[in-house]
C-alpha positions as CSV (number, residue, x, y, z in Angstrom):
1,M,-11.0,0.6,0.1
2,V,-9.9,0.3,3.7
3,K,-7.9,3.0,5.4
4,L,-5.0,1.7,7.4
5,E,-2.5,3.5,9.5
6,V,1.1,2.4,9.9
7,I,1.6,1.8,13.6
8,K,4.8,-0.2,13.5
9,K,7.5,-0.8,10.9
10,E,10.4,-3.3,10.9
11,R,12.2,-3.4,7.5
12,Y,9.4,-4.6,5.1
13,I,7.0,-5.9,7.9
14,Y,4.3,-3.3,8.6
15,T,1.7,-3.5,11.3
16,L,-1.3,-1.5,10.2
17,K,-4.5,-0.6,12.0
18,D,-7.9,0.1,10.5
19,E,-10.5,2.6,11.9
20,K,-12.0,-0.2,14.0
21,S,-8.6,-1.0,15.6
22,K,-8.3,-4.3,13.8
23,E,-4.6,-4.9,13.1
24,Y,-3.0,-6.3,9.9
25,I,0.6,-7.5,9.4
26,L,1.8,-7.1,5.8
27,N,5.1,-7.5,4.1
28,L,5.2,-4.5,1.8
29,E,7.9,-3.4,-0.6
30,I,7.3,0.2,-1.7
31,L,9.3,1.3,-4.7
32,D,9.4,4.6,-6.6
33,M,8.8,6.8,-3.5
34,E,11.5,9.2,-2.2
35,K,10.6,8.3,1.4
36,G,9.0,4.9,2.1
37,L,6.1,4.3,4.4
38,E,6.7,5.5,8.0
39,V,4.8,5.2,11.2
40,G,1.8,7.5,11.1
41,D,1.3,7.3,7.3
42,N,-2.0,6.0,6.0
43,I,-2.7,3.7,3.1
44,Y,-5.9,2.9,1.4
45,I,-6.1,-0.6,0.1
46,S,-8.8,-2.9,-1.3
47,N,-10.4,-5.5,1.0
48,E,-9.6,-8.1,-1.6
49,L,-5.9,-7.5,-1.3
50,L,-6.1,-7.9,2.5
51,K,-7.9,-11.2,2.1
52,Y,-5.6,-13.0,-0.4
53,S,-2.0,-12.3,0.6
54,A,0.3,-10.5,3.0
55,N,3.2,-10.0,0.6
56,Y,3.0,-7.2,-1.9
57,T,5.3,-4.9,-4.0
58,F,3.9,-1.5,-5.1
59,G,5.4,1.1,-7.4
60,N,4.5,4.0,-9.8
61,L,1.4,3.7,-11.9
62,D,3.6,3.8,-15.0
63,N,6.0,1.0,-13.9
64,M,6.3,-1.7,-16.5
65,Y,6.0,-4.5,-14.0
66,G,2.3,-4.3,-13.4
67,K,-1.0,-3.9,-15.2
68,S,-0.8,-1.4,-18.0
69,N,-3.4,1.3,-18.5
70,I,-4.6,0.9,-14.9
71,S,-7.3,3.1,-13.3
72,L,-7.3,4.5,-9.8
73,N,-10.3,2.3,-9.0
74,D,-8.4,-0.9,-9.8
75,I,-8.0,-3.6,-7.1
76,D,-4.2,-3.4,-7.5
77,V,-4.0,0.3,-6.8
78,I,-3.3,1.7,-3.3
79,K,-3.3,5.3,-2.1
80,V,-0.6,6.4,0.3
81,V,-1.2,9.6,2.4
82,K,2.1,11.0,3.6
83,D,2.7,14.5,4.8
84,N,-0.7,15.6,3.4
85,E,0.3,14.3,0.0
86,E,-1.6,11.6,-1.9
87,I,0.5,9.1,-3.8
88,Y,-1.1,6.4,-6.0
89,L,0.9,3.1,-6.5
90,K,0.1,-0.1,-8.3
91,R,0.8,-3.7,-7.4
92,L,3.9,-4.9,-9.3
93,Y,4.4,-8.5,-10.5
94,G,7.4,-10.4,-11.7
């Protein structure tokens, strides 16, 4: 997984920077979190998701609109680190 820091946010468009200062622009919709992603938050995401698309929706691991019985090591799971709290979300489809 790649650690990315949110450096800019405009509605659903996030500019993220990895530890080597490479920037990524992703369209992310984050559901099932009290507070969404903010500048300074970190996400851990698989390299494969960064390669294939720039538009994703993520929600709770128990959300019905994604893979069922998903593990934390699955390609469709991200980890959000916000205010020293780790939150795991899965990619939602449909």
